[in-house]
C-alpha positions in Angstrom: 31.6 -12.6 3.5 27.8 -12.5 3.5 27.7 -9.1 1.8 30.0 -10.2 -1.0 28.2 -13.5 -1.5 24.9 -11.7 -1.9 26.4 -9.0 -4.2 28.0 -11.5 -6.5 24.9 -13.8 -6.5 22.6 -10.8 -7.5 25.0 -9.6 -10.2 25.4 -13.2 -11.6 21.7 -13.7 -11.6 21.2 -10.4 -13.6 23.9 -11.2 -16.1 23.1 -14.9 -16.6 19.6 -16.0 -15.4 19.3 -19.4 -13.8 18.9 -22.0 -16.6 18.3 -25.1 -14.5 15.4 -23.9 -12.4 13.0 -26.5 -13.7 15.5 -29.3 -12.9 15.8 -28.0 -9.3 12.0 -27.9 -9.1 11.6 -31.5 -10.3 14.4 -32.7 -7.9 12.8 -30.9 -5.0 9.4 -32.4 -5.9 10.9 -35.9 -6.1 12.5 -35.4 -2.7 9.2 -34.1 -1.1 7.3 -37.0 -2.6 9.8 -39.6 -1.3 9.6 -38.2 2.2 5.8 -38.1 2.1 5.4 -41.6 0.9 7.9 -42.9 3.5 6.8 -41.0 6.6 3.2 -39.7 6.1 1.0 -41.9 8.2 -1.6 -39.3 9.0 -0.4 -38.8 12.6 0.6 -35.2 13.5 3.9 -36.3 15.1 4.9 -38.2 12.0 3.9 -35.2 9.9 6.4 -33.0 11.8 9.0 -35.7 11.5 8.5 -35.7 7.8 8.8 -32.0 7.6 11.9 -32.0 9.7 13.6 -34.6 7.5 12.6 -33.0 4.3 13.9 -29.7 5.5 16.8 -30.9 7.7 18.7 -33.2 5.3 19.2 -30.7 2.4 20.2 -28.0 4.9 22.6 -30.4 6.6 24.2 -31.2 3.3 24.6 -27.5 2.4 26.2 -26.9 5.8 28.6 -29.8 5.5 29.9 -28.6 2.1 30.3 -25.1 3.6 32.2 -26.4 6.7 34.5 -28.7 4.6 35.3 -25.9 2.2 36.1 -23.6 5.1 38.4 -26.2 6.7 40.2 -27.6 3.7 39.9 -25.0 0.9 39.6 -21.6 2.6 37.1 -18.8 3.0 37.2 -17.9 -0.7 35.8 -21.3 -1.8 33.3 -21.2 1.0 32.1 -17.9 -0.3 31.9 -19.2 -3.8 29.7 -22.0 -2.4 27.5 -19.4 -0.8 27.2 -17.6 -4.1 26.2 -20.8 -5.9 23.5 -21.6 -3.3 22.1 -18.1 -3.4 22.2 -18.1 -7.2 19.8 -21.1 -7.0 17.5 -19.8 -4.3 17.0 -16.1 -5.0 16.7 -13.7 -7.9 14.5 -11.4 -9.8 14.5 -13.6 -12.9 12.0 -15.9 -11.3 9.3 -13.3 -12.1 10.8 -10.3 -13.9 10.2 -11.7 -17.4 6.5 -11.9 -16.7 6.4 -8.4 -15.4 8.4 -7.0 -18.3 6.3 -8.7 -20.9 3.0 -7.5 -19.4 4.3 -3.9 -18.9 5.4 -3.7 -22.5 2.1 -5.0 -23.8 0.2 -2.4 -21.7 2.6 0.4 -22.8 1.8 -0.2 -26.5 -2.0 -0.5 -25.7 -2.2 -4.3 -26.3 -4.5 -5.2 -23.4 -5.4 -8.5 -25.0 -1.7 -9.6 -25.0 -1.4 -8.3 -21.5 -4.4 -10.5 -20.5 -2.8 -13.5 -22.1 0.5 -13.0 -20.5 -1.1 -12.5 -17.1 -3.1 -15.7 -17.5 0.1 -17.6 -18.3 1.7 -16.2 -15.2 -1.2 -16.7 -12.9 -2.5 -20.0 -14.3 -6.0 -18.6 -14.4 -7.2 -19.1 -17.9 -10.0 -17.4 -19.8 -10.1 -14.2 -17.7 -10.9 -11.0 -19.5 -9.7 -8.2 -17.2 -9.8 -4.5 -17.5 -6.6 -2.5 -17.8 -6.8 -1.4 -14.2 -7.3 -5.0 -13.0 -4.3 -6.3 -15.0 -2.1 -3.6 -13.5 -3.4 -4.4 -10.0 -2.7 -8.1 -10.3 0.8 -7.5 -11.7 1.6 -5.3 -8.7 0.3 -7.8 -6.3 2.1 -10.7 -7.9 5.3 -8.8 -8.2 5.3 -7.6 -4.6 4.9 -11.1 -3.2 7.4 -12.6 -5.7 10.0 -10.0 -4.8 9.4 -10.8 -1.2 9.7 -14.6 -1.6 12.5 -14.7 -4.1 14.6 -11.9 -2.8 14.0 -10.3 0.6 12.8 -13.4 2.4 15.8 -15.4 1.2 18.2 -12.5 2.2 16.8 -12.3 5.7 17.3 -16.0 6.5 20.6 -16.1 4.7 21.9 -13.2 6.8 20.6 -14.8 10.1 22.1 -18.2 9.4 25.4 -16.7 8.1 25.7 -14.6 11.2 25.5 -17.9 13.2 28.3 -19.3 11.2 26.1 -21.6 9.1 27.0 -20.3 5.7 24.2 -20.3 3.0 21.9 -22.6 4.9 19.3 -19.8 5.4 18.6 -19.5 1.8 17.8 -23.2 1.4 15.8 -23.2 4.7 13.5 -20.4 3.5 13.0 -21.7 -0.1 12.4 -25.3 1.1 9.9 -24.1 3.7 7.9 -22.3 1.0 8.2 -25.1 -1.4 7.0 -27.8 1.0 4.0 -25.7 1.9 2.9 -25.9 -1.8 4.2 -29.3 -2.6 2.3 -31.0 0.2 -0.8 -28.8 -0.2 -1.0 -29.1 -4.0 -4.0 -27.0 -4.8 -2.2 -23.8 -5.6 0.1 -25.3 -8.2 -1.2 -28.1 -10.4 2.4 -29.1 -11.3 3.0 -29.9 -7.7 0.0 -32.3 -7.2 1.2 -35.8 -6.4 -0.3 -39.0 -7.6 -1.5 -39.7 -4.0 -3.5 -37.4 -1.8 -1.7 -36.0 1.2 -3.0 -36.5 4.7 -4.4 -33.3 6.4 -1.8 -33.5 9.2 1.1 -33.2 6.7 -0.5 -30.3 4.9 -1.3 -28.5 8.2 2.3 -29.0 9.5 3.9 -27.7 6.4 1.5 -24.7 6.2 2.2 -23.8 9.9 5.9 -24.1 9.5 5.8 -21.8 6.5 3.7 -19.2 8.3 6.3 -19.1 11.1 9.2 -19.1 8.8 7.8 -16.1 6.8 6.5 -14.1 9.7 9.7 -12.0 10.3 10.8 -11.7 6.6 7.3 -10.5 5.6 7.4 -7.7 8.1 11.0 -6.7 7.3 10.0 -6.6 3.6 7.0 -4.4 4.5 9.2 -2.1 6.6 11.7 -1.9 3.7 9.0 -0.8 1.3 7.8 1.8 3.9 11.3 3.2 4.4 12.0 3.6 0.6 8.4 4.5 -0.3 5.8 6.7 1.3 6.5 5.8 4.9 3.4 7.3 6.6 0.9 5.9 4.1 2.7 2.5 4.1 2.5 2.2 7.9 -1.1 3.4 7.9 -2.0 0.8 5.3 -0.1 -1.9 7.2 -2.0 -1.2 10.3 -5.5 -1.0 8.8 -5.4 -3.1 5.5 -3.2 -6.1 6.2 -6.1 -8.1 7.5 -8.0 -7.7 4.2 -6.0 -10.5 2.7 -6.4 -14.2 3.5 -2.8 -14.8 4.4 -1.6 -12.6 7.3 2.1 -12.5 6.1 1.2 -11.7 2.5 -1.3 -9.2 3.7 1.4 -7.2 5.5 3.5 -7.1 2.3 0.6 -6.1 0.1 -0.7 -3.5 2.4 2.7 -1.9 2.8 3.1 -1.9 -1.0 -0.3 -0.3 -1.4 0.6 2.6 0.9 4.2 2.9 -0.3 3.2 3.7 -3.9 -0.3 4.9 -3.3 -2.2 2.2 -5.2 -5.4 0.4 -4.5 -4.9 -3.4 -4.1 -7.2 -6.2 -3.2 -10.7 -6.9 -4.5 -11.6 -9.7 -6.8 -8.5 -11.7 -7.6 -7.3 -14.5 -9.8 -5.4 -16.4 -7.2 -1.6 -16.3 -7.3 0.8 -17.6 -10.0 1.7 -21.2 -9.8 5.0 -20.6 -8.2 4.0 -17.8 -5.8 0.8 -19.0 -4.2 -0.6 -15.7 -2.8 -4.4 -15.5 -2.5 -7.3 -17.9 -2.9 -9.7 -17.1 -5.8 -12.1 -14.9 -3.8 -13.1 -11.3 -3.3 -11.2 -9.4 -0.6 -11.7 -5.8 0.7 -9.6 -3.3 -1.2 -7.0 -1.0 0.4 -6.9 2.7 0.1 -5.0 4.5 -2.7 -5.4 5.5 -6.3 -6.8 3.2 -8.9 -4.0 1.3 -10.6 -2.4 3.1 -13.6 0.5 2.2 -15.8 2.9 4.5 -14.0 2.3 2.4 -10.8 4.3 -0.4 -12.5 7.3 1.9 -12.8 6.8 2.9 -9.2 6.8 -0.8 -8.2 10.1 -1.4 -10.0 11.6 1.6 -8.3 10.3 0.5 -4.9 11.8 -3.0 -5.1 15.2 -1.8 -6.4 15.4 1.0 -3.7 14.7 -1.7 -1.1 17.4 -3.9 -2.5 19.9 -1.1 -2.4 18.9 -0.2 1.1 19.5 -3.8 2.3 22.9 -4.0 0.5 24.0 -0.7 2.1 23.0 -1.9 5.5 24.9 -5.2 5.0 27.9 -3.3 3.7 28.0 -1.1 6.7 27.7 -4.1 9.0 30.5 -5.8 7.2 32.7 -2.7 7.4 32.0 -2.3 11.1 32.9 -6.0 11.7 36.1 -5.7 9.7 37.2 -2.5 11.5 36.1 -3.9 14.9 
């Protein structure tokens, strides 16, 4: 059932992009604020309690609906529920329109428009970047966005579904990432609350997110290595992952660099509002060629090949389970 739920969710998201994403974001922010105001006392234990409640209650509600549908309506309705949850938690449309617009502007030689579109995506205003820098940032943002909106969600969905917990994994991953931003606030101005968070709450959410993303980041990097230039991707993973401030993001970016042979890192803009990636600072660059327009096409191919690989693996596992 997991394979078909993922397949239908991806197809639905491609055919009809999510139209209520902003409403979900506002609802999630209101929920995070309510938990923070109720339980955030500055104590580390209370911070973990707040994180557990903010994460646990939505996951429990999703699980309860799944169980009730399985018991009283049948597996087909439970699968449709999984499709609905996945439709709301994963998808390329969260970032592909930015990528497509910038690539089109670059392809017609309109670097000014590309700069403007990149500024809108990243939230960094007034930057006047070279063509190579624009391409580099687009690749970096796209790699992390694909990881967080597709592969990371898929990993946790498959894990929880394998334990009989339905689509809870998708909610768990997305909420963990969201809370790390909502309770930190600096990476996304739209998520800054009226009151300042206590450091204990910010630290707990950040630690939980790093643990949650540890395995998915490495599976994403491995996927990029398998469907790209394997030796160079693994070499970059080993030597260049530490060049980036975040260890999980660094693994994904280093593997991307080696898989398509492009130089990443250096002076950065910080990440787009919805995909906090790097802090605005200079980092050491990876090996590889200077970014060129064809690297954007290579990036698209890398992501789609990785998606196909994941779906084939899930299809084989589903077939083996059915035959077994």
